[in-house]
N, C-alpha and C positions, 0 to 999 in steps of 0.2 A: 504493499501500500505507501504511494507520496505518499508525503505532510505538504504543507506549503511551506514548508520550512526547505523540506527535499527542494523542491524548485525555486526553490529562489538562491541556492545552488548555486543549480546551472543560470540561471537569468546572469550571478554578478558575473561568472564566467564567459558567456557568451557576450555580455557588456566591454567589456576586458578587450575580447582578440575585436572584437569588433571599434574597439578604439586605437588598436594597435598597441598597448600596452602588453606586458611582461605584470607577471606577478610582483615584484621587485622594486616593481615602477607602483604599484597598485599599498603596496607595505608600508613604502617609506612616503607617499602622504598618508599614510593611517598610521601614520610614527609608531611599526610595528613590525616582527623578522620577517623578513618570508615565507618561514617554512609559518611562521601560524594564520598566514594571510590562506596558505595555500589546507588548510586545515579549514577554512572558508565554503574552500571550492571545491572541496574533496566533500563536504557532508558532515564531516573530522568533529571538526564544534562548532556549537552553534555559532549564529551570526550577534555579538548583544544588539541592543535597540539602538544606541551610540556610535555600531558603528554600519546601520542599513542608513541611521539617517547620513554619517558623512558619509558613504557611498550616494545614495541619491541626488548629495548635491555636490559633492565631486563629477557624475553624471547627466548631473538635470534631469531626473526624473524622480517621477514620486516613491515616496515607502512600497507604496502598495503596488508599482513594477515594479521596487526587485519580490516584492513578496507571491510574483503574481495573481495577483488577485484583480487584475485587472491587464490586459492586452495596449490600448492607450499610453504609445508614449510621447507623455509630457511634462512638457521642464515642470519643474518645482513650484508655486507661486509664494506669494505672502513676504515675510520675510527669513531670510537667511539668516 
């Protein structure tokens, strides 16, 4: 059974690859190790809310998009 969080792992990997970034590039932006970030993409570790927000801001998408609650690719709205 696929959970919402499992689908989020695929989405953050897809976004990274679509932006021609390496895991180390995203990890640096998040101020963490590449190994730690890799565990988010593989689903070994859950992505904390603070990291979901940071990723949403970085990619200019909503957290709902990251969590696959929507397939609408929209930039964040409101205060950042």
